[in-house]
C-alpha positions in Angstrom: 116.8 20.2 120.6 116.7 20.8 117.3 117.2 24.7 116.5 113.9 26.1 114.7 114.2 27.0 111.0 114.0 30.8 110.1 111.0 31.5 108.7 112.7 33.5 105.9 115.3 30.9 105.1 117.5 29.9 102.4 115.1 27.7 100.4 111.6 30.2 101.3 108.8 29.4 98.7 111.2 27.0 97.4 109.0 23.7 96.9 110.8 21.3 95.0 115.4 20.4 94.5 114.5 22.0 91.0 112.7 25.7 92.4 116.2 25.6 94.5 118.7 25.1 91.9 116.8 27.8 89.6 116.7 30.7 92.3 120.5 29.9 93.7 121.4 29.2 90.2 120.3 31.8 87.9 118.0 34.6 89.9 119.1 35.6 93.2 122.5 37.6 92.5 120.5 38.6 89.2 120.9 42.7 89.5 117.3 44.5 89.7 116.3 46.5 86.8 113.1 48.6 88.1 111.5 50.8 85.2 108.0 51.4 87.2 108.3 52.7 90.0 106.9 55.9 92.5 110.4 56.4 94.5 111.2 60.1 94.9 114.1 61.8 93.2 114.3 64.4 95.4 115.3 61.7 98.2 118.0 60.3 95.8 119.2 63.3 95.0 119.7 63.9 98.4 121.3 60.9 99.4 118.2 61.0 102.2 119.2 59.8 105.7 116.1 58.6 107.3 115.4 60.1 110.8 114.1 57.0 111.9 112.6 53.2 111.1 108.6 54.7 111.0 110.0 57.1 107.9 111.5 54.9 106.2 109.4 51.9 106.1 106.3 53.3 107.4 105.9 56.8 105.3 103.9 57.1 101.8 103.2 53.2 102.6 99.1 53.0 101.7 100.0 49.2 101.3 100.5 49.3 105.0 98.2 51.8 106.2 95.2 49.9 104.4 95.8 47.5 106.8 96.2 49.4 110.0 92.7 50.8 109.1 91.3 47.1 108.5 92.6 46.5 112.3 91.4 49.2 113.7 94.2 51.3 114.2 93.1 55.4 114.0 94.2 57.3 111.1 96.8 59.3 113.3 99.2 56.1 113.3 99.2 56.3 110.0 99.3 59.8 108.1 98.5 61.3 111.0 101.3 63.4 113.9 101.7 60.0 116.2 105.1 59.9 117.4 107.3 57.5 114.6 107.7 54.9 117.6 104.1 55.1 118.1 103.2 54.2 114.6 105.6 51.7 114.4 104.0 50.0 117.4 100.7 49.9 115.7 102.0 48.9 112.7 104.0 46.0 114.6 100.4 45.3 116.4 99.1 44.9 112.8 102.1 42.5 111.7 100.4 39.0 112.6 97.0 39.9 111.6 97.9 40.3 108.2 98.9 36.4 107.9 98.4 35.1 104.0 98.1 39.1 103.1 101.8 39.5 101.3 102.3 42.4 104.0 103.2 39.7 106.0 106.1 38.1 103.3 107.1 41.9 102.4 107.7 42.6 105.7 110.0 39.5 107.6 111.9 39.4 103.7 112.7 43.4 104.8 113.8 42.9 108.4 115.8 41.1 107.4 117.5 41.9 103.9 118.0 45.2 105.2 118.4 44.7 109.2 119.7 41.6 110.1 116.0 41.1 112.2 115.3 37.2 112.0 112.7 37.4 114.7 108.8 37.9 113.9 107.2 41.9 114.3 104.7 42.1 116.5 103.6 44.3 119.8 105.9 42.1 122.0 109.0 42.7 119.6 108.9 45.8 118.6 111.3 47.5 120.5 113.6 45.1 120.4 113.3 45.0 116.7 113.1 48.7 116.6 116.8 49.5 118.4 118.1 46.6 116.4 116.7 48.3 113.1 117.3 51.7 114.6 121.1 51.3 115.6 121.6 50.3 111.2 120.1 53.8 110.0 122.8 55.8 109.8 124.9 53.2 106.9 121.2 52.9 105.0 120.8 56.3 103.1 119.5 55.9 99.9 122.4 55.1 97.9 123.4 51.9 100.5 119.9 51.0 99.8 119.8 51.2 96.3 123.6 50.1 95.7 123.1 46.7 99.0 119.9 45.8 96.5 122.0 45.9 93.6 119.8 48.0 91.3 120.9 49.0 88.4 118.1 50.8 87.0 115.6 53.2 88.2 113.1 54.3 86.6 110.8 57.0 88.5 107.6 58.6 87.4 107.5 62.5 86.5 104.8 65.1 85.3 105.6 67.1 82.8 105.6 70.2 84.4 108.4 68.8 86.8 111.5 69.9 86.7 114.2 67.7 85.5 117.4 69.4 87.9 117.0 66.8 90.3 117.8 64.0 87.7 120.5 66.2 86.7 122.2 66.2 90.1 121.5 62.1 89.9 123.7 62.0 87.4 126.0 63.8 88.3 126.7 62.1 92.0 129.1 58.6 92.2 125.6 56.0 92.9 125.7 53.6 90.7 122.2 53.1 90.3 121.2 54.4 87.2 118.2 56.9 87.1 115.7 57.9 84.8 112.7 60.0 84.9 109.6 58.4 83.4 107.5 60.8 81.3 103.5 60.5 82.8 101.3 63.3 81.6 98.0 62.1 83.3 97.2 65.7 84.3 96.8 66.9 80.5 94.0 64.9 80.5 91.7 66.0 83.8 89.6 68.7 82.0 86.6 67.2 84.1 88.5 69.9 86.4 89.1 73.0 85.6 90.5 75.1 88.5 93.4 72.2 88.8 93.8 71.7 85.3 94.4 75.4 84.7 96.6 75.8 87.9 98.7 73.4 86.1 98.9 74.5 83.0 100.6 77.0 84.7 103.3 75.1 86.1 103.8 73.1 82.7 104.4 76.7 81.1 107.1 77.8 83.7 108.8 74.4 82.9 108.3 74.4 79.1 109.8 78.2 79.0 106.4 79.5 77.4 106.6 83.2 78.9 103.3 83.8 77.1 101.6 81.1 78.9 99.4 78.2 77.5 96.4 79.9 76.4 95.3 77.8 73.4 95.3 74.0 72.0 98.6 74.2 70.1 100.4 76.0 73.4 99.6 73.2 75.4 100.8 70.8 71.9 103.8 71.8 71.8 104.5 72.8 75.8 104.0 68.8 76.1 106.3 68.1 73.5 109.1 70.2 74.6 108.8 68.4 77.4 109.0 65.0 76.1 112.2 66.5 74.3 113.2 67.5 77.4 112.7 64.4 79.2 114.5 62.4 75.9 117.4 64.8 76.5 117.8 63.5 80.4 117.5 60.5 79.2 114.0 58.8 79.8 113.1 56.2 77.4 109.7 55.7 78.8 106.3 57.1 79.1 103.7 56.0 81.3 99.8 56.5 82.3 97.3 56.0 84.6 94.3 55.4 83.0 90.9 53.4 83.7 90.5 52.0 80.2 92.1 52.6 77.1 91.0 56.4 75.6 90.2 55.2 71.8 87.0 57.5 70.8 87.4 59.6 67.4 88.3 63.1 68.0 89.3 65.6 65.6 92.1 68.2 66.4 89.2 71.2 66.0 86.7 68.7 68.8 89.9 68.9 71.2 90.4 72.3 70.7 86.8 73.3 71.5 86.8 71.1 75.0 90.4 72.2 75.9 89.0 76.1 75.3 85.5 75.6 77.3 88.0 74.0 80.3 90.2 76.6 80.0 86.9 79.2 80.3 86.1 77.7 83.2 83.7 75.5 82.3 84.3 71.3 83.1 84.0 69.0 80.5 81.5 66.1 80.4 82.9 62.3 80.5 82.5 62.1 77.0 84.3 64.7 76.3 87.2 64.1 78.7 87.7 60.8 76.5 87.6 62.7 73.2 89.9 64.8 74.4 92.5 62.5 75.9 92.1 59.9 72.9 93.5 63.1 70.9 96.4 63.6 73.0 97.2 59.4 73.9 97.5 59.0 69.9 99.6 62.3 69.8 101.5 60.6 72.7 101.8 57.1 71.3 103.4 58.7 68.4 106.0 60.9 70.0 107.4 58.4 71.8 107.3 55.8 68.8 109.1 58.7 66.9 112.0 58.4 69.9 111.7 54.6 70.4 110.7 55.0 74.0 108.5 52.0 75.3 104.8 53.1 76.4 103.7 51.7 79.8 99.7 51.6 80.2 98.9 51.0 83.9 94.8 50.0 83.3 91.6 49.1 85.4 92.2 51.2 88.6 89.5 52.5 90.2 90.8 55.7 92.6 89.7 57.7 95.2 86.6 55.9 96.1 86.2 57.3 99.4 85.4 61.3 99.4 85.9 62.1 102.6 89.3 60.6 103.3 90.3 61.9 100.1 89.5 65.6 101.4 91.6 64.8 104.2 94.4 63.4 103.3 94.3 63.5 99.8 95.2 61.5 96.9 97.5 58.2 97.0 96.9 57.3 100.7 95.3 54.2 100.4 91.9 54.6 99.0 91.7 53.3 95.6 90.8 49.6 94.6 90.1 47.3 91.1 87.7 48.8 88.8 85.5 46.6 86.4 85.7 48.8 83.2 85.3 46.7 80.0 89.1 47.3 78.4 89.2 44.7 75.7 87.3 46.8 72.2 89.1 50.1 73.5 92.2 48.8 73.5 92.4 47.3 70.5 91.1 50.6 69.0 94.2 52.5 70.5 96.6 50.6 69.6 95.4 49.6 66.1 95.5 52.8 65.5 98.9 53.8 66.5 99.7 50.5 64.4 98.3 51.8 61.3 100.2 54.0 60.7 103.2 52.4 61.5 103.6 54.6 64.6 103.2 51.9 67.8 106.2 52.1 70.1 106.9 48.7 72.2 104.4 48.8 74.8 104.1 47.1 78.4 100.5 46.5 79.6 99.1 46.4 83.0 95.8 45.2 84.7 94.8 45.4 88.0 92.0 43.6 87.6 92.2 39.6 87.3 89.9 39.2 85.0 91.6 40.7 82.4 94.6 38.7 82.4 93.6 36.7 79.7 92.2 39.6 77.8 95.8 41.4 78.1 97.9 38.3 77.9 95.7 37.4 74.1 96.1 41.6 73.1 99.4 41.7 72.6 99.9 38.9 70.0 98.0 41.0 67.9 100.2 43.4 67.6 103.8 41.5 67.3 105.2 42.2 63.9 108.5 40.5 64.0 110.6 44.0 64.4 111.4 43.7 68.0 111.1 40.1 70.5 108.4 40.9 72.5 107.7 44.2 71.2 104.1 44.2 73.1 104.7 43.3 76.7 101.7 41.5 79.7 103.2 43.7 82.1 103.8 42.0 85.8 101.5 41.7 88.6 100.8 45.2 89.3 99.2 46.9 92.7 96.6 44.3 93.8 97.8 41.7 91.9 101.9 42.0 93.0 101.3 39.0 95.0 102.1 35.1 95.3 98.9 34.4 93.6 98.5 37.4 91.6 101.8 36.5 89.6 100.9 33.4 89.2 98.4 33.9 87.7 99.9 36.7 85.2 102.8 34.1 84.6 100.7 31.6 83.7 98.2 33.3 81.2 101.7 35.0 79.7 103.1 31.3 79.5 99.9 30.0 77.7 99.3 32.3 75.3 102.5 34.1 74.4 106.4 33.9 75.5 107.5 33.7 78.6 110.9 33.6 78.0 110.6 37.4 76.3 109.0 38.4 79.7 110.8 41.4 80.7 110.0 41.0 84.7 108.9 42.3 87.7 108.7 46.3 88.9 108.3 47.1 92.2 105.2 50.3 92.1 106.7 51.5 95.1 107.4 54.7 97.4 109.4 53.1 99.9 113.2 52.3 99.3 113.1 49.3 101.3 110.3 47.4 98.5 112.9 45.6 96.5 112.9 42.2 98.4 109.2 42.6 96.0 111.6 41.3 93.5 113.3 38.6 95.4 109.7 37.6 96.2 108.9 37.8 92.9 111.8 35.2 91.8 111.0 32.5 94.2 107.8 32.7 92.5 108.5 32.7 89.4 111.3 30.0 90.1 109.0 27.8 92.4 106.1 27.8 89.5 109.0 26.6 86.5 110.9 24.0 89.2 107.4 22.6 89.9 107.0 21.9 86.2 110.6 20.3 85.9 109.7 17.8 88.8 106.2 17.1 87.1 108.0 16.3 83.7 105.9 18.4 81.6 109.0 21.1 80.8 112.5 19.2 80.6 114.9 18.9 83.4 117.3 21.3 81.5 118.9 23.6 84.0 120.9 26.0 80.8 117.2 26.5 79.3 115.2 27.4 81.7 117.5 28.7 84.1 119.1 30.9 81.2 115.3 31.8 80.8 114.7 32.9 84.4 118.1 34.3 84.3 116.6 36.9 81.5 113.3 37.4 83.0 114.9 38.4 85.9 117.3 41.2 84.2 118.7 40.1 80.6 115.1 40.7 78.9 114.3 44.0 80.5 117.9 45.6 79.7 118.0 44.3 76.2 114.7 45.6 75.9 115.1 49.1 77.0 118.4 50.3 76.0 119.1 52.0 78.9 123.1 52.7 79.6 124.1 51.7 82.9 127.0 51.3 85.0 129.6 49.4 83.7 129.1 46.2 86.1 125.5 45.9 84.8 126.4 46.5 81.1 128.7 43.6 81.2 126.6 40.7 82.4 125.7 38.5 79.9 
């Protein structure tokens, strides 16, 4: 009897011979440039050794927790106090129910790539897979995982009040992956919650060396600018903002100061005040980024913390966010135009989480390409709920139809897990299958040097050239 081909085989997702040639000849061996993720700098600095498969694979992964809850799994097996082996069993029993969800593909890609497991995960196979994977864990510390995945760059997501000492420790290590902070000042905008905002100001003051604290609005601006400078000195070249929509309402310094003073005194800003205040700061941040040659990332459209009962119990980033339906176009063009009007618009990557905005964002970037930098404005990769095959195809098609796919800076993991790097493989297979299908139908030339060169650049070269971060020699030398 002929041997049944593995589910995750060499040509997985590659439906034509052209797709297979593009992937194996041009995409497969490219390093990974992960310019947006939520990996822990502390775990990287420690070269953390994971205690068990549940810690490595399930800890912090709200994608899996959402699926488990939907499958009727009790919360103690997701974020609670169940034993690690019990949590893994609950996940294993959920996996067969994830058919047609990207989790099914990601799960089996990760099992094969990191643990050599080539069987389906379910309740019956869980024990054998647990033992097989556990036997490899001692050789899969954090640095091992990054090296095995050929990760050239990691940009973490860091609050201005965070210490940069961990990044200094990483730089001093022998890790070939270059790890850089990304400046994410979202908490500076949280004037609707005075208690949390004022507590954060104390942390920021300490990080920025403000001996007298942050009492006035100009103190805040000074502290944030100091941290922006500190981040630059630590190698940071990207900022990042997670917003419902771009903030672009007119606001003077005097108006922003009045709002800050009221919040500092304990009065929550109204929604309208919060938007005006945030608009003032976002323009400041944009100008700082432009002056330093940074790239700004705008993650727009998520509706966060929907379940207040479980938010109170479990905290944020535990799987209760979803797609929002916020109007985007007018506010976004007003923000970009305000910076462009004074020639202070930095390189910018726009991400949408609502697919209805694909063509809005794809068209928007064309308004502000100015010929100074190839692909200066980027329509970012399929993000969060859209980082699956269909969502990535939608983004690739919209960008292709409205802009230059050839200048696209490629995929991100947007993950807290060190075993999420097969998502780049998943993206690359999807990209090659899309372009290979075009070649097979005669819709683009059957020229592998032309199309394959574009694939190689999207996988790595474009990001390397666009962001300009220092790489280890073995990655920097690639052409």
